[in-house]
Biopython code that builds the backbone (N, CA, C, O; Angstrom):
import numpy as np
from Bio.PDB.StructureBuilder import StructureBuilder

atoms = [
    (1, "MET", "N", (-14.246, 13.580, 10.305)),
    (1, "MET", "CA", (-13.013, 14.259, 10.621)),
    (1, "MET", "C", (-12.050, 13.251, 11.235)),
    (1, "MET", "O", (-12.407, 12.543, 12.176)),
    (2, "ALA", "N", (-10.851, 13.185, 10.714)),
    (2, "ALA", "CA", (-9.843, 12.246, 11.191)),
    (2, "ALA", "C", (-9.148, 12.794, 12.432)),
    (2, "ALA", "O", (-8.995, 14.004, 12.604)),
    (3, "THR", "N", (-8.744, 11.889, 13.269)),
    (3, "THR", "CA", (-7.998, 12.277, 14.458)),
    (3, "THR", "C", (-6.529, 12.419, 14.091)),
    (3, "THR", "O", (-5.950, 11.499, 13.512)),
    (4, "PRO", "N", (-5.911, 13.554, 14.416)),
    (4, "PRO", "CA", (-4.490, 13.718, 14.096)),
    (4, "PRO", "C", (-3.653, 12.683, 14.844)),
    (4, "PRO", "O", (-3.942, 12.369, 15.999)),
    (5, "PRO", "N", (-2.617, 12.153, 14.193)),
    (5, "PRO", "CA", (-1.753, 11.179, 14.880)),
    (5, "PRO", "C", (-0.940, 11.863, 15.967)),
    (5, "PRO", "O", (-0.618, 13.047, 15.870)),
    (6, "LYS", "N", (-0.619, 11.107, 16.992)),
    (6, "LYS", "CA", (0.244, 11.614, 18.064)),
    (6, "LYS", "C", (1.635, 11.045, 17.846)),
    (6, "LYS", "O", (1.814, 9.833, 17.736)),
    (7, "ILE", "N", (2.613, 11.933, 17.787)),
    (7, "ILE", "CA", (4.000, 11.555, 17.573)),
    (7, "ILE", "C", (4.761, 11.890, 18.850)),
    (7, "ILE", "O", (4.827, 13.051, 19.255)),
    (8, "HIS", "N", (5.325, 10.885, 19.472)),
    (8, "HIS", "CA", (6.044, 11.083, 20.730)),
    (8, "HIS", "C", (7.475, 11.534, 20.470)),
    (8, "HIS", "O", (8.187, 10.960, 19.646)),
    (9, "ILE", "N", (7.880, 12.584, 21.198)),
    (9, "ILE", "CA", (9.214, 13.163, 21.033)),
    (9, "ILE", "C", (9.885, 13.300, 22.398)),
    (9, "ILE", "O", (9.212, 13.305, 23.429)),
    (10, "ASP", "N", (11.189, 13.408, 22.400)),
    (10, "ASP", "CA", (11.952, 13.709, 23.608)),
    (10, "ASP", "C", (12.610, 15.067, 23.377)),
    (10, "ASP", "O", (13.651, 15.138, 22.722)),
    (11, "PRO", "N", (12.023, 16.150, 23.903)),
    (11, "PRO", "CA", (12.524, 17.496, 23.604)),
    (11, "PRO", "C", (13.917, 17.771, 24.155)),
    (11, "PRO", "O", (14.573, 18.709, 23.704)),
    (12, "THR", "N", (14.384, 16.986, 25.112)),
    (12, "THR", "CA", (15.715, 17.226, 25.654)),
    (12, "THR", "C", (16.812, 16.727, 24.716)),
    (12, "THR", "O", (17.980, 17.087, 24.867)),
    (13, "HIS", "N", (16.428, 15.900, 23.752)),
    (13, "HIS", "CA", (17.418, 15.360, 22.819)),
    (13, "HIS", "C", (17.109, 15.690, 21.361)),
    (13, "HIS", "O", (17.592, 15.015, 20.452)),
    (14, "ILE", "N", (16.315, 16.714, 21.144)),
    (14, "ILE", "CA", (15.957, 17.032, 19.752)),
    (14, "ILE", "C", (16.249, 18.502, 19.468)),
    (14, "ILE", "O", (15.897, 19.383, 20.252)),
    (15, "LEU", "N", (16.883, 18.741, 18.361)),
    (15, "LEU", "CA", (17.153, 20.087, 17.883)),
    (15, "LEU", "C", (16.321, 20.307, 16.631)),
    (15, "LEU", "O", (15.770, 19.361, 16.069)),
    (16, "ALA", "N", (16.231, 21.539, 16.203)),
    (16, "ALA", "CA", (15.416, 21.847, 15.022)),
    (16, "ALA", "C", (15.838, 21.004, 13.827)),
    (16, "ALA", "O", (14.989, 20.518, 13.080)),
    (17, "GLU", "N", (17.150, 20.826, 13.638)),
    (17, "GLU", "CA", (17.612, 20.044, 12.487)),
    (17, "GLU", "C", (17.357, 18.551, 12.657)),
    (17, "GLU", "O", (17.405, 17.803, 11.681)),
    (18, "ASP", "N", (17.087, 18.109, 13.882)),
    (18, "ASP", "CA", (16.776, 16.705, 14.132)),
    (18, "ASP", "C", (15.303, 16.382, 13.912)),
    (18, "ASP", "O", (14.922, 15.211, 13.888)),
    (19, "PHE", "N", (14.477, 17.404, 13.754)),
    (19, "PHE", "CA", (13.043, 17.183, 13.653)),
    (19, "PHE", "C", (12.685, 16.303, 12.466)),
    (19, "PHE", "O", (11.829, 15.426, 12.576)),
    (20, "GLU", "N", (13.339, 16.535, 11.331)),
    (20, "GLU", "CA", (13.046, 15.704, 10.153)),
    (20, "GLU", "C", (13.469, 14.258, 10.401)),
    (20, "GLU", "O", (12.814, 13.332, 9.923)),
    (21, "LYS", "N", (14.560, 14.056, 11.146)),
    (21, "LYS", "CA", (14.980, 12.694, 11.477)),
    (21, "LYS", "C", (13.921, 12.000, 12.327)),
    (21, "LYS", "O", (13.664, 10.808, 12.157)),
    (22, "LEU", "N", (13.312, 12.742, 13.234)),
    (22, "LEU", "CA", (12.245, 12.182, 14.054)),
    (22, "LEU", "C", (11.093, 11.721, 13.171)),
    (22, "LEU", "O", (10.542, 10.638, 13.367)),
    (23, "LEU", "N", (10.740, 12.543, 12.208)),
    (23, "LEU", "CA", (9.617, 12.205, 11.344)),
    (23, "LEU", "C", (9.927, 11.021, 10.437)),
    (23, "LEU", "O", (9.015, 10.323, 9.995)),
    (24, "ILE", "N", (11.216, 10.789, 10.154)),
    (24, "ILE", "CA", (11.592, 9.640, 9.331)),
    (24, "ILE", "C", (11.055, 8.363, 9.958)),
    (24, "ILE", "O", (10.561, 7.482, 9.254)),
    (25, "SER", "N", (11.149, 8.262, 11.273)),
    (25, "SER", "CA", (10.682, 7.060, 11.953)),
    (25, "SER", "C", (9.161, 6.951, 11.920)),
    (25, "SER", "O", (8.607, 5.882, 12.175)),
    (26, "LYS", "N", (8.501, 8.033, 11.614)),
    (26, "LYS", "CA", (7.039, 8.053, 11.570)),
    (26, "LYS", "C", (6.532, 8.381, 10.172)),
    (26, "LYS", "O", (5.378, 8.777, 10.005)),
    (27, "TYR", "N", (7.408, 8.214, 9.147)),
    (27, "TYR", "CA", (7.068, 8.633, 7.791)),
    (27, "TYR", "C", (5.711, 8.140, 7.315)),
    (27, "TYR", "O", (4.887, 8.934, 6.860)),
    (28, "ASP", "N", (5.475, 6.862, 7.412)),
    (28, "ASP", "CA", (4.275, 6.321, 6.807)),
    (28, "ASP", "C", (3.028, 6.993, 7.353)),
    (28, "ASP", "O", (2.224, 7.513, 6.580)),
    (29, "ILE", "N", (2.852, 6.994, 8.652)),
    (29, "ILE", "CA", (1.651, 7.588, 9.240)),
    (29, "ILE", "C", (1.617, 9.094, 8.987)),
    (29, "ILE", "O", (0.550, 9.666, 8.760)),
    (30, "PHE", "N", (2.784, 9.730, 9.027)),
    (30, "PHE", "CA", (2.840, 11.176, 8.843)),
    (30, "PHE", "C", (2.479, 11.574, 7.413)),
    (30, "PHE", "O", (1.679, 12.486, 7.208)),
    (31, "TYR", "N", (3.061, 10.898, 6.428)),
    (31, "TYR", "CA", (2.756, 11.252, 5.040)),
    (31, "TYR", "C", (1.327, 10.887, 4.656)),
    (31, "TYR", "O", (0.697, 11.611, 3.885)),
    (32, "ARG", "N", (0.811, 9.797, 5.169)),
    (32, "ARG", "CA", (-0.595, 9.468, 4.922)),
    (32, "ARG", "C", (-1.504, 10.542, 5.510)),
    (32, "ARG", "O", (-2.530, 10.888, 4.925)),
    (33, "ARG", "N", (-1.123, 11.058, 6.659)),
    (33, "ARG", "CA", (-1.911, 12.110, 7.290)),
    (33, "ARG", "C", (-1.864, 13.391, 6.465)),
    (33, "ARG", "O", (-2.881, 14.073, 6.338)),
    (34, "ILE", "N", (-0.701, 13.733, 5.900)),
    (34, "ILE", "CA", (-0.612, 14.924, 5.047)),
    (34, "ILE", "C", (-1.578, 14.795, 3.875)),
    (34, "ILE", "O", (-2.326, 15.726, 3.578)),
    (35, "VAL", "N", (-1.563, 13.640, 3.207)),
    (35, "VAL", "CA", (-2.443, 13.424, 2.055)),
    (35, "VAL", "C", (-3.901, 13.518, 2.489)),
    (35, "VAL", "O", (-4.700, 14.190, 1.838)),
    (36, "GLU", "N", (-4.246, 12.859, 3.568)),
    (36, "GLU", "CA", (-5.619, 12.883, 4.065)),
    (36, "GLU", "C", (-6.047, 14.307, 4.443)),
    (36, "GLU", "O", (-7.154, 14.734, 4.115)),
    (37, "TYR", "N", (-5.182, 15.020, 5.121)),
    (37, "TYR", "CA", (-5.459, 16.383, 5.582)),
    (37, "TYR", "C", (-5.743, 17.317, 4.401)),
    (37, "TYR", "O", (-6.758, 18.013, 4.376)),
    (38, "VAL", "N", (-4.829, 17.319, 3.426)),
    (38, "VAL", "CA", (-4.989, 18.205, 2.266)),
    (38, "VAL", "C", (-6.197, 17.784, 1.435)),
    (38, "VAL", "O", (-6.945, 18.639, 0.960)),
    (39, "LEU", "N", (-6.399, 16.487, 1.255)),
    (39, "LEU", "CA", (-7.546, 16.006, 0.481)),
    (39, "LEU", "C", (-8.862, 16.453, 1.124)),
    (39, "LEU", "O", (-9.784, 16.868, 0.422)),
    (40, "ASN", "N", (-8.952, 16.371, 2.436)),
    (40, "ASN", "CA", (-10.167, 16.812, 3.128)),
    (40, "ASN", "C", (-10.418, 18.295, 2.902)),
    (40, "ASN", "O", (-11.566, 18.711, 2.746)),
    (41, "ILE", "N", (-9.371, 19.088, 2.882)),
    (41, "ILE", "CA", (-9.537, 20.524, 2.636)),
    (41, "ILE", "C", (-9.956, 20.774, 1.189)),
    (41, "ILE", "O", (-10.829, 21.604, 0.936)),
    (42, "ILE", "N", (-9.348, 20.068, 0.243)),
    (42, "ILE", "CA", (-9.719, 20.214, -1.168)),
    (42, "ILE", "C", (-11.188, 19.848, -1.369)),
    (42, "ILE", "O", (-11.916, 20.533, -2.087)),
    (43, "GLU", "N", (-11.617, 18.754, -0.724)),
    (43, "GLU", "CA", (-12.996, 18.281, -0.874)),
    (43, "GLU", "C", (-13.974, 19.004, 0.051)),
    (43, "GLU", "O", (-15.156, 18.664, 0.108)),
    (44, "LYS", "N", (-13.469, 20.002, 0.772)),
    (44, "LYS", "CA", (-14.278, 20.817, 1.675)),
    (44, "LYS", "C", (-14.989, 19.997, 2.744)),
    (44, "LYS", "O", (-16.101, 20.319, 3.165)),
    (45, "LYS", "N", (-14.324, 18.934, 3.169)),
    (45, "LYS", "CA", (-14.850, 18.137, 4.277)),
    (45, "LYS", "C", (-14.413, 18.813, 5.570)),
    (45, "LYS", "O", (-13.367, 19.461, 5.619)),
    (46, "PRO", "N", (-15.219, 18.659, 6.614)),
    (46, "PRO", "CA", (-14.802, 19.261, 7.894)),
    (46, "PRO", "C", (-13.441, 18.704, 8.310)),
    (46, "PRO", "O", (-13.223, 17.492, 8.300)),
    (47, "GLU", "N", (-12.551, 19.586, 8.666)),
    (47, "GLU", "CA", (-11.200, 19.154, 9.032)),
    (47, "GLU", "C", (-10.704, 20.022, 10.173)),
    (47, "GLU", "O", (-10.797, 21.249, 10.130)),
    (48, "ASP", "N", (-10.184, 19.373, 11.177)),
    (48, "ASP", "CA", (-9.519, 20.081, 12.256)),
    (48, "ASP", "C", (-8.276, 20.708, 11.645)),
    (48, "ASP", "O", (-7.702, 20.147, 10.712)),
    (49, "ASN", "N", (-7.849, 21.857, 12.151)),
    (49, "ASN", "CA", (-6.674, 22.490, 11.556)),
    (49, "ASN", "C", (-5.370, 21.902, 12.078)),
    (49, "ASN", "O", (-4.297, 22.433, 11.792)),
    (50, "VAL", "N", (-5.446, 20.809, 12.841)),
    (50, "VAL", "CA", (-4.258, 20.179, 13.405)),
    (50, "VAL", "C", (-3.820, 19.018, 12.513)),
    (50, "VAL", "O", (-4.591, 18.093, 12.255)),
    (51, "LEU", "N", (-2.574, 19.082, 12.047)),
    (51, "LEU", "CA", (-2.019, 18.025, 11.209)),
    (51, "LEU", "C", (-1.597, 16.834, 12.064)),
    (51, "LEU", "O", (-1.902, 15.686, 11.742)),
    (52, "ALA", "N", (-0.900, 17.117, 13.142)),
    (52, "ALA", "CA", (-0.418, 16.070, 14.045)),
    (52, "ALA", "C", (-0.251, 16.678, 15.429)),
    (52, "ALA", "O", (-0.239, 17.899, 15.590)),
    (53, "ILE", "N", (-0.123, 15.823, 16.408)),
    (53, "ILE", "CA", (0.104, 16.263, 17.778)),
    (53, "ILE", "C", (1.432, 15.664, 18.233)),
    (53, "ILE", "O", (1.619, 14.447, 18.219)),
    (54, "LEU", "N", (2.341, 16.536, 18.633)),
    (54, "LEU", "CA", (3.627, 16.088, 19.164)),
    (54, "LEU", "C", (3.483, 15.957, 20.673)),
    (54, "LEU", "O", (2.951, 16.857, 21.323)),
    (55, "VAL", "N", (3.946, 14.857, 21.233)),
    (55, "VAL", "CA", (3.827, 14.596, 22.660)),
    (55, "VAL", "C", (5.226, 14.424, 23.237)),
    (55, "VAL", "O", (5.996, 13.577, 22.784)),
    (56, "ASP", "N", (5.552, 15.250, 24.256)),
    (56, "ASP", "CA", (6.880, 15.128, 24.855)),
    (56, "ASP", "C", (6.889, 14.057, 25.938)),
    (56, "ASP", "O", (5.864, 13.436, 26.220)),
    (57, "ASP", "N", (8.058, 13.848, 26.541)),
    (57, "ASP", "CA", (8.205, 12.771, 27.514)),
    (57, "ASP", "C", (7.425, 12.994, 28.801)),
    (57, "ASP", "O", (7.271, 12.067, 29.596)),
    (58, "GLU", "N", (6.932, 14.210, 29.018)),
    (58, "GLU", "CA", (6.107, 14.502, 30.196)),
    (58, "GLU", "C", (4.620, 14.462, 29.867)),
    (58, "GLU", "O", (3.781, 14.728, 30.728)),
    (59, "GLY", "N", (4.298, 14.131, 28.630)),
    (59, "GLY", "CA", (2.907, 14.036, 28.225)),
    (59, "GLY", "C", (2.292, 15.330, 27.727)),
    (59, "GLY", "O", (1.101, 15.369, 27.418)),
    (60, "HIS", "N", (3.087, 16.394, 27.643)),
    (60, "HIS", "CA", (2.575, 17.657, 27.115)),
    (60, "HIS", "C", (2.369, 17.515, 25.608)),
    (60, "HIS", "O", (3.202, 16.941, 24.906)),
    (61, "GLU", "N", (1.270, 18.037, 25.133)),
    (61, "GLU", "CA", (0.941, 17.914, 23.710)),
    (61, "GLU", "C", (1.085, 19.260, 23.004)),
    (61, "GLU", "O", (0.701, 20.303, 23.533)),
    (62, "TYR", "N", (1.649, 19.211, 21.795)),
    (62, "TYR", "CA", (1.859, 20.403, 20.976)),
    (62, "TYR", "C", (1.224, 20.150, 19.615)),
    (62, "TYR", "O", (1.522, 19.154, 18.958)),
    (63, "GLU", "N", (0.352, 21.053, 19.201)),
    (63, "GLU", "CA", (-0.334, 20.876, 17.928)),
    (63, "GLU", "C", (0.539, 21.352, 16.774)),
    (63, "GLU", "O", (1.131, 22.429, 16.829)),
    (64, "MET", "N", (0.609, 20.542, 15.738)),
    (64, "MET", "CA", (1.366, 20.862, 14.534)),
    (64, "MET", "C", (0.362, 21.201, 13.440)),
    (64, "MET", "O", (-0.550, 20.421, 13.168)),
    (65, "VAL", "N", (0.524, 22.344, 12.822)),
    (65, "VAL", "CA", (-0.395, 22.767, 11.773)),
    (65, "VAL", "C", (0.341, 22.820, 10.438)),
    (65, "VAL", "O", (1.568, 22.906, 10.391)),
    (66, "LEU", "N", (-0.434, 22.768, 9.354)),
    (66, "LEU", "CA", (0.115, 22.878, 8.007)),
    (66, "LEU", "C", (-0.666, 23.966, 7.277)),
    (66, "LEU", "O", (-1.808, 23.748, 6.871)),
    (67, "PRO", "N", (-0.050, 25.140, 7.111)),
    (67, "PRO", "CA", (-0.742, 26.208, 6.383)),
    (67, "PRO", "C", (-0.842, 25.866, 4.901)),
    (67, "PRO", "O", (-0.048, 25.085, 4.378)),
    (68, "GLU", "N", (-1.811, 26.450, 4.243)),
    (68, "GLU", "CA", (-1.993, 26.178, 2.810)),
    (68, "GLU", "C", (-0.735, 26.483, 2.010)),
    (68, "GLU", "O", (-0.482, 25.846, 0.988)),
    (69, "SER", "N", (0.048, 27.443, 2.460)),
    (69, "SER", "CA", (1.285, 27.784, 1.745)),
    (69, "SER", "C", (2.287, 26.627, 1.765)),
    (69, "SER", "O", (3.225, 26.621, 0.968)),
    (70, "GLY", "N", (2.109, 25.660, 2.647)),
    (70, "GLY", "CA", (3.004, 24.525, 2.730)),
    (70, "GLY", "C", (2.475, 23.261, 2.071)),
    (70, "GLY", "O", (3.145, 22.229, 2.083)),
    (71, "PHE", "N", (1.272, 23.334, 1.493)),
    (71, "PHE", "CA", (0.665, 22.147, 0.887)),
    (71, "PHE", "C", (1.530, 21.570, -0.227)),
    (71, "PHE", "O", (1.795, 20.368, -0.245)),
    (72, "GLU", "N", (1.970, 22.410, -1.149)),
    (72, "GLU", "CA", (2.706, 21.937, -2.324)),
    (72, "GLU", "C", (3.994, 21.224, -1.916)),
    (72, "GLU", "O", (4.278, 20.126, -2.393)),
    (73, "LYS", "N", (4.769, 21.848, -1.037)),
    (73, "LYS", "CA", (6.030, 21.248, -0.599)),
    (73, "LYS", "C", (5.781, 19.944, 0.153)),
    (73, "LYS", "O", (6.482, 18.958, -0.070)),
    (74, "SER", "N", (4.795, 19.931, 1.036)),
    (74, "SER", "CA", (4.497, 18.728, 1.820)),
    (74, "SER", "C", (4.006, 17.595, 0.936)),
    (74, "SER", "O", (4.394, 16.443, 1.131)),
    (75, "LEU", "N", (3.157, 17.911, -0.033)),
    (75, "LEU", "CA", (2.689, 16.876, -0.955)),
    (75, "LEU", "C", (3.829, 16.357, -1.814)),
    (75, "LEU", "O", (3.870, 15.169, -2.136)),
    (76, "GLY", "N", (4.759, 17.236, -2.191)),
    (76, "GLY", "CA", (5.917, 16.806, -2.971)),
    (76, "GLY", "C", (6.770, 15.798, -2.203)),
    (76, "GLY", "O", (7.223, 14.802, -2.766)),
    (77, "LYS", "N", (6.985, 16.064, -0.915)),
    (77, "LYS", "CA", (7.759, 15.126, -0.089)),
    (77, "LYS", "C", (6.993, 13.822, 0.097)),
    (77, "LYS", "O", (7.579, 12.739, 0.082)),
    (78, "ALA", "N", (5.685, 13.935, 0.271)),
    (78, "ALA", "CA", (4.864, 12.727, 0.425)),
    (78, "ALA", "C", (4.918, 11.888, -0.850)),
    (78, "ALA", "O", (4.996, 10.661, -0.789)),
    (79, "LYS", "N", (4.877, 12.555, -2.004)),
    (79, "LYS", "CA", (4.922, 11.831, -3.281)),
    (79, "LYS", "C", (6.242, 11.081, -3.433)),
    (79, "LYS", "O", (6.257, 9.957, -3.934)),
    (80, "LYS", "N", (7.344, 11.687, -3.008)),
    (80, "LYS", "CA", (8.643, 10.999, -3.064)),
    (80, "LYS", "C", (8.622, 9.763, -2.175)),
    (80, "LYS", "O", (9.133, 8.709, -2.556)),
    (81, "TYR", "N", (8.035, 9.892, -0.997)),
    (81, "TYR", "CA", (7.962, 8.749, -0.075)),
    (81, "TYR", "C", (7.140, 7.620, -0.683)),
    (81, "TYR", "O", (7.577, 6.470, -0.693)),
    (82, "PHE", "N", (5.948, 7.944, -1.193)),
    (82, "PHE", "CA", (5.081, 6.896, -1.737)),
    (82, "PHE", "C", (5.664, 6.281, -3.009)),
    (82, "PHE", "O", (5.406, 5.112, -3.299)),
    (83, "SER", "N", (6.433, 7.037, -3.758)),
    (83, "SER", "CA", (7.134, 6.476, -4.910)),
    (83, "SER", "C", (8.212, 5.498, -4.441)),
    (83, "SER", "O", (8.402, 4.437, -5.035)),
    (84, "MET", "N", (8.919, 5.870, -3.364)),
    (84, "MET", "CA", (9.976, 5.024, -2.828)),
    (84, "MET", "C", (9.429, 3.668, -2.358)),
    (84, "MET", "O", (10.088, 2.641, -2.520)),
    (85, "ILE", "N", (8.216, 3.672, -1.773)),
    (85, "ILE", "CA", (7.642, 2.401, -1.310)),
    (85, "ILE", "C", (6.749, 1.770, -2.379)),
    (85, "ILE", "O", (6.031, 0.805, -2.118)),
    (86, "GLU", "N", (6.808, 2.335, -3.585)),
    (86, "GLU", "CA", (6.100, 1.813, -4.751)),
    (86, "GLU", "C", (4.585, 1.753, -4.575)),
    (86, "GLU", "O", (3.934, 0.798, -4.998)),
    (87, "GLU", "N", (4.044, 2.776, -3.952)),
    (87, "GLU", "CA", (2.593, 2.901, -3.808)),
    (87, "GLU", "C", (2.123, 3.945, -4.829)),
    (87, "GLU", "O", (1.834, 5.095, -4.499)),
    (88, "TYR", "N", (2.060, 3.491, -6.069)),
    (88, "TYR", "CA", (1.849, 4.408, -7.182)),
    (88, "TYR", "C", (0.436, 4.973, -7.253)),
    (88, "TYR", "O", (0.245, 6.057, -7.805)),
    (89, "GLU", "N", (-0.545, 4.286, -6.720)),
    (89, "GLU", "CA", (-1.906, 4.821, -6.705)),
    (89, "GLU", "C", (-1.950, 6.099, -5.863)),
    (89, "GLU", "O", (-2.607, 7.075, -6.227)),
    (90, "THR", "N", (-1.242, 6.075, -4.737)),
    (90, "THR", "CA", (-1.198, 7.268, -3.888)),
    (90, "THR", "C", (-0.426, 8.384, -4.572)),
    (90, "THR", "O", (-0.778, 9.555, -4.431)),
    (91, "CYS", "N", (0.631, 8.036, -5.318)),
    (91, "CYS", "CA", (1.377, 9.041, -6.083)),
    (91, "CYS", "C", (0.463, 9.723, -7.097)),
    (91, "CYS", "O", (0.515, 10.942, -7.262)),
    (92, "ASP", "N", (-0.373, 8.937, -7.775)),
    (92, "ASP", "CA", (-1.301, 9.510, -8.748)),
    (92, "ASP", "C", (-2.309, 10.423, -8.068)),
    (92, "ASP", "O", (-2.637, 11.484, -8.599)),
    (93, "LEU", "N", (-2.802, 10.029, -6.912)),
    (93, "LEU", "CA", (-3.730, 10.863, -6.149)),
    (93, "LEU", "C", (-3.058, 12.180, -5.786)),
    (93, "LEU", "O", (-3.664, 13.243, -5.913)),
    (94, "ILE", "N", (-1.823, 12.117, -5.341)),
    (94, "ILE", "CA", (-1.099, 13.334, -4.968)),
    (94, "ILE", "C", (-0.909, 14.246, -6.178)),
    (94, "ILE", "O", (-1.052, 15.463, -6.061)),
    (95, "LYS", "N", (-0.589, 13.671, -7.340)),
    (95, "LYS", "CA", (-0.441, 14.474, -8.558)),
    (95, "LYS", "C", (-1.732, 15.229, -8.873)),
    (95, "LYS", "O", (-1.699, 16.408, -9.225)),
    (96, "GLN", "N", (-2.872, 14.537, -8.742)),
    (96, "GLN", "CA", (-4.170, 15.170, -8.979)),
    (96, "GLN", "C", (-4.421, 16.278, -7.966)),
    (96, "GLN", "O", (-4.940, 17.339, -8.314)),
    (97, "MET", "N", (-4.056, 16.035, -6.729)),
    (97, "MET", "CA", (-4.236, 17.042, -5.685)),
    (97, "MET", "C", (-3.365, 18.258, -5.969)),
    (97, "MET", "O", (-3.816, 19.391, -5.800)),
    (98, "GLN", "N", (-2.120, 18.042, -6.400)),
    (98, "GLN", "CA", (-1.223, 19.145, -6.701)),
    (98, "GLN", "C", (-1.783, 20.011, -7.821)),
    (98, "GLN", "O", (-1.643, 21.234, -7.786)),
    (99, "LYS", "N", (-2.415, 19.393, -8.814)),
    (99, "LYS", "CA", (-3.023, 20.175, -9.900)),
    (99, "LYS", "C", (-4.163, 21.033, -9.368)),
    (99, "LYS", "O", (-4.345, 22.170, -9.803)),
    (100, "GLN", "N", (-4.925, 20.493, -8.436)),
    (100, "GLN", "CA", (-6.069, 21.228, -7.897)),
    (100, "GLN", "C", (-5.655, 22.413, -7.033)),
    (100, "GLN", "O", (-6.365, 23.417, -6.988)),
    (101, "ILE", "N", (-4.535, 22.314, -6.357)),
    (101, "ILE", "CA", (-4.141, 23.420, -5.465)),
    (101, "ILE", "C", (-3.246, 24.442, -6.137)),
    (101, "ILE", "O", (-3.021, 25.523, -5.592)),
    (102, "SER", "N", (-2.726, 24.112, -7.326)),
    (102, "SER", "CA", (-1.818, 25.077, -7.999)),
    (102, "SER", "C", (-2.583, 26.083, -8.819)),
    (102, "SER", "O", (-1.981, 26.956, -9.444)),
]
sb = StructureBuilder()
sb.init_structure("model")
sb.init_model(0)
sb.init_chain("A")
sb.init_seg("    ")
for serial, (resi, resn, name, xyz) in enumerate(atoms, 1):
    if name == "N":
        sb.init_residue(resn, " ", resi, " ")
    sb.init_atom(name, np.array(xyz, "f"), 0.0, 1.0, " ", f" {name:<3s}", serial, name[0])
structure = sb.get_structure()
């Protein structure tokens, strides 16, 4: 079971629409975690239901989950990211995963 990544946030300066901007700075680790998380569920490996842990400036931790209903959209965004950085092997893996969950 993989340990969810911890993403540090400053809640006093973040709005709901800024959340995606925050993740931009953490794209690589975040998208790799999405792929790993969904793959573990597809392969029926033990998986914590926590995708990532958000940590505020006071050290409080908030668990981020990804319901199965969000797998397709999240994998689609991850595939765009991995295509952008020209990591085509991961894109192919994501395509296979998308076929399995659809």
